[in-house]
N, C-alpha and C positions, 0 to 999 in steps of 0.2 A: 428525152428532149421533146419528142412529139407530144407526149402526155402533158408536159409543162406548157407547151405552146397552146394546146387545146384548152387548158384550164384558164390561161390568160385571155384567150379569145372569148371564152364563156363569161369570165368576169367582166370584160369590156362590154359585152353584149348586155349583161344584166345592169350594168351602170347606165348604159345608154337608154335602156328600157325604163329604168327608174327615173332618169332625168326627163324623158319625154312624158312619163306618167305624171311627174310633179308639175311640168309645164301645163298639161291639159287639165290636171286636177284643179289647179289654181284658176285657169282660164274658164273652165266650164262651171266652177263654183260661182264665178262672177256672172257668167251668162245664164242667169236664171230667168224665170217668167217676169220678175220685176225689172230686170235689165232690158228685156224686149219692150215692155210697156213704157218704161221710162224714156227710152230712146225715141219711141213714137211720139210721145207727148211733147218732148223738148223740140223735136224736129218740126212739128206742126206749129209750135210757138215762134221759133227762131228762124225757120227755113234754112237757107244756105249758110247763115252766120253760125249755125250750130257746129259747123266744121271747125271753127276757131275754138269752141268750147271743148270739142273732142281732142284737138291738138294740145291745148293747154293741160287738159286732164291727164293725157298720156305722159307728158313730161313730169307732172307731179306724182303720178302713179309709179313711175320708174324710180323716182327719188325715195318714195315711201318704201317700196318693196325691196330695193337694194339694201337699204339700211337694215331692215328686219331680217332678210335672208342671210346677209353676210354675218351679222352678229350671232344668229342661231348657229351658223356653220362654225364660226371661230370658237364660241363657247361650248359647242356640242351639247347645248341645253335647249329644251322647248321654251316657248315664249313665257309661260307662267313661271317656270323655274328661274329664268333670267330676272323677271320682276321680283320674285321672292329674294333673290340675291341683292338686288338694288335696295329693297326695303322689306324686311321680314313681314310676311302676311299680305303684301301687295299682290303677289301671284294668285292668291285665292280670290281676291277682288276681281282681278283680270279674268280668271277662269269663270267666275260667276257670271260676269257680263257676256263673255263669249258664248257660254253655254245657253244662257237665257235668250240671247239674240239668235243663236243657231237653232234652238228649238222652235222659237216662234216663226222664223223664216222658213224652217223646214216644213212647217205646216202649210205655208204658202207655196213652197216648192211641190209638195204632194198635190196641193190643189191645182197647180199649174199642169202637173202630169195628167190630172183628171180632165182638165179643160182641153188639153191637147188631144187626149184619147177621144173625147167627145167630138171634136172637129174632124179627126182622122177617121174614126170608125163609127161614129154615131151612137156610141154607148153613153150611159149616164156619167156625168163627171165623178160621182161618188164611186161607181164601179171602176172607172178608169184610174182614180186615185188609189184604190185598194190594189189593183193590178200593178200599178207603179211601185207601191210599197213592197208587194210580194216579190217582184223582180229584184229589187234592191236587197231584200233579205236573203234571197237565194245566192246573190253574189257574195255576201259576207259569210254564208255558210260553207262556201267552197274551201277546200284545203289550201289552195293558193289564192286566197281572197284578194291580197294586194296586187298580185299579177293580173287577176281578172279585172280589178278596179282600174288599173293602169290602162288596160286594153279598151274597156268599155268607154271611159271618158275620152280616150284618144279617137276612137272610131266615131262616136256620136258627136264629138266636137267638130271633127272634119266634115261630117254629114250636115250639121247645122250651117256651117260656112258655105258649103257647096250649094245647098238648096236655097239659101238666102241670096247667094250670088246670082242664081238663075232669075229670081224675082227682081233683083236689082237691074239686070240686063233688060228684061221685058218692060220694066217701068220707065225706062229711058230718062234718067235724071239728067239735070244740067251739070255735067262733070266739071266743065270749065269754071262756072260760077262758084261751085263748091270749093274748087281748088283756090280760087282768088280769095273767097271769104274765109278760108282757113288762116290767112295772114292779115286780111283787111276786112274785118267783120263790120256790118252795118250797126250792130249793137253787141255789147259784151255783157253777158249775164253771169256774174260771179257766183250766184247761188247755184246755177246749173253746173258750173265747173266743180264746185266743192261737192255737190250731190253726186256727180259722176265719179269723183275720186273715192267718196265713201262707198259707192256702189261697186267699185272695181277692186279696191284694196281695203275696204272697211271690215269691221267685225272679224269673223273667222276666216274670211277669204284669203287674205295675204299669208296666213299661217298654214293654209292647206298644203301648198307645195313645199314650203320650208320645212315643215314637220315630216313630210314624205321623204325628202332628201336625207334628213337626219336619221330616219328609221332605215333607210337604204345604206347608211354608212358613208354617205357622200358629205363629209364635213371636215373641219380642220382647215388651217391656213393653206395647206397643200392643195386643197380642192376649191379655193376661193374663185378661181377663174371659171370652173364649171358651174359653181353655184350662181355666180354673177350672170353668166350666159343663160342659165336656165330661168333665172328671175326675170330677165329682160324678155326672154322668149314667151313666158307666160303672159306678160303685159301685151306683147305684140299680137299673140293669138286672140286675146280678148278684144284688142283694139281693131284688128282686122274685121272681126265680126261686127263690132260697133259701127265701123265705117261703111261696110257693105249694107248693113241694115239701114243706116242713116240715108244712104243714097237711094235705096229702094223706096223708103218712105218719102223722101224728097221728090222723087219722080211722080209719085201718086198725088202728093199735096199740090205741087206746082201745076198739075194738070187740072186742078180746080175741085178736087174731091175734099169733102169734109169728113174727117174720121169719126167713127162712133166712139164716144168717150168711154163706154163700157168695155170695149175690146178693140182699141185702135190698131193693134198689130194685125189682128185677123182681117180687119178692113183693108189694110195695105195689101196683104197677099191676095185678097179676093179681087180688089180693084185692078191690081196689076196683072193677075194671071187667071181670073175667073174661078170656076169651081175647082180646077186643079190646084190653083194657088191656095184656095182655102184648105184643101187637104194637105198641101205642103206646110201651111201654117200649123196645122194640127201635129204633123210629124216634128217640126222644129220646136214647137212649144212643149211637146212631150219629151223630146230629147233634152231640152233645157231644164225641164222639171226633174227628170230622173238623174241627170248628171249633177245637178245642184243638191238633190237629196243625198247622193253618195258623198259629195264634198262636205256638206254641212254636218252629216252624221259622223263621218270619219274624223273631221277636224275637231268638232265639239267634244267627242270622246277622248281625243288626244289631250285635251285640256282637263278632262275629268280624271285622268290617270294620276294627277297630282294628289287627289284626296285619299287614295288607298292603293297599296301595291297590288291587291287582288284585281283591281280594275285593269291594270296594265296586263296582267296574265290572261284575263278573259275579255280583252277589249272588243273582239269581234262580236261576242254575245251582248256586250253593252251597246255596241253600235246597232245591232239588230233591235234591241229594246228601245233605243232612241227612235228608230224608224217606225216600229210598231206603235209607239206612243203618238208620234206625229200623225201617222195615218189614221189612228183611231180617233183622235181629236177632230180631224177634218170629217171623217165618215159619220161620227156621232153628233157633232155640234155644227158642222158646216164651217164657213169662213169665220175664224175667231177674230173679229175686227178689233176688239179691245186689246187683246194680247198683241196683235200685230202693230197696232198704233203705239202701244207702250214700248214694245221692243224696238220699233223704228226710231223712236225718240232716243232710247238708250244707245242704239247702234251708232248714232251720231257722235257719241262720246267715247266709243270703244277705240277708234283709231288713234285719237290724240293720247289716250291713256296708254295704249300698248306701244305706240311709236315713241311716246315720251319716255317710257321705261327703257326702251331699246337705246335711245340716244344717251340717256344717263349711263347705261351699262357700257356703251361703246368707248367711254373715256375713263373707265375705272380699271386700273391695271390688275386689281385683285380678281376681276371678272374676265378680261380679255387678254391678260398677260402682256407679252411684248408686241401685240398687234397694234398698229397705228391706223385708226379709222380716218379716212379722207375728210378734210374740213368741208369740202364742197358738198359731200353727202350729208354731213351734219346740218349745214345751212339749209339744204333742200328739205331735210326731214323737219327742221324747226318751222319752216314756212308752212308745210302741210299740217303740222300740229296746231299752229295758230289758226289757220283757216278752218280746219275741221272742228276745233274746239268752239270757235265762234258760232258756226252753223249748228253744232250739236246743242249748245245752250239755247240758241234761238228756237230750234225745233222742239226741244223739251218744253219750253215755255208755251209754245203754240199747241202742243199735243195734249199735255196733262189736263187742261180744262175740258177737253173733249171726252175724257173718261168719266166725267161726273154729270 
C-alpha cells in the first residue's frame, strides 16, 4: 500500500513537472530576442496606449492557444498529423513552413544569445553564439534531456522576469496612466495587435507546449482541464514578461530618452539602471536567446518526425543537428538577413494555416470522436485566423520585393 502511494505521488510529481515545463517551454519560446526588441519598438511608438495592444493580444493569444492545445490533447496527435487527417498531404505543408520558420528564427535566437553574451561578458557575439549553441547541445545529449529542458526553461524564464521587474521598478513608469490606457487608448494600432499575436503564438511557438504535454502522456478528454490550465498559464507567463518589459521601457521613454534603433532594449536597461542595467540586459537577452533556441529546435524536430520513423527514434540527435546548423550559419555567415526576412513573411501565414486546420478538425467526428468543441472557442479562433491571414499576406507582399 505504501509502495502504491509512493508511485502515485511520483506520477503526480512527474505530471506537474511536465505541465510546468510545457508552460515555460511555450512562454520562453515566445520570449526571444525578437520579442524583447519588438516590445521596445512598439512602446516607443505608442507609449502608454501600447497597454491596450497588449491586453487585446493576450485575449486573442488565449483563444488561439486553447483551440490548438485542446484539439492536440483530444486527438492525441501532433499538429502536422491533425492537418494530414483533415486533408492528406496538408500536414507535410504545415511541417515544411514550421521547420523553415523555426530554422530561420533559430539563427536569430543564436545571434541573440551571442549579443547577450557580448553585453554580459564582453566576449565577441560570434563566440557567445557558439557557446550558446554548445550549452543547448549538451542539454540534448543528457540521458534525461526532456527533464533538463523543462528545468532550464523554467529557471531561466523566472530569472528573465525577475531581472526585468527590477529594471521596471527603477525606471519609475506611470503605472496609473498605463492602467487607464489599457482600456481607453489614445490610439489603436491593429497592426501591432496582430504582430504581437503572431509573435506570441505564431509559427512553432504555440505547438511547443502542446507537443510537450502530448509526449508526457497528458492528453485525452480526461486531461482537458489540466491542458486548458497549462495553455492559459503559458500565455500568462509570456504576458507577465511583456507587461513588465513594457512598463520598464515606458518609464525610460516618458523620461525623455530616445532609444537607439539598433538595440533599443539595451538602451532601456542602461538608461534605467546604468552599467549594472546594461549587464542585466546581457543576461536577460542571453536567457531569451538560449531558451528560444531550445524551444525552436525541440518543436521544429517534433514536426520533422512526420517524414520518417527513424527521426522519432533519434529525435535528440536531430535536435542537436538543428542547433549545430543554426549556430554554424550565424558563425560563418553572420546575420542571415535574406533568410530571416523571407521566413518572417512566411511566419505570418503559419498561424492561420495551422489554426485553420485545427478548427476544421475540431468539428469532424472522425477526428475528435464524441468531443464537442466550444462554439465560443471556434469563433475566437476564426477571428485570429482572419486577422493573421490578412497581416501575413500584407507582410509577404511587402517583404518579397526586398529579396531582389
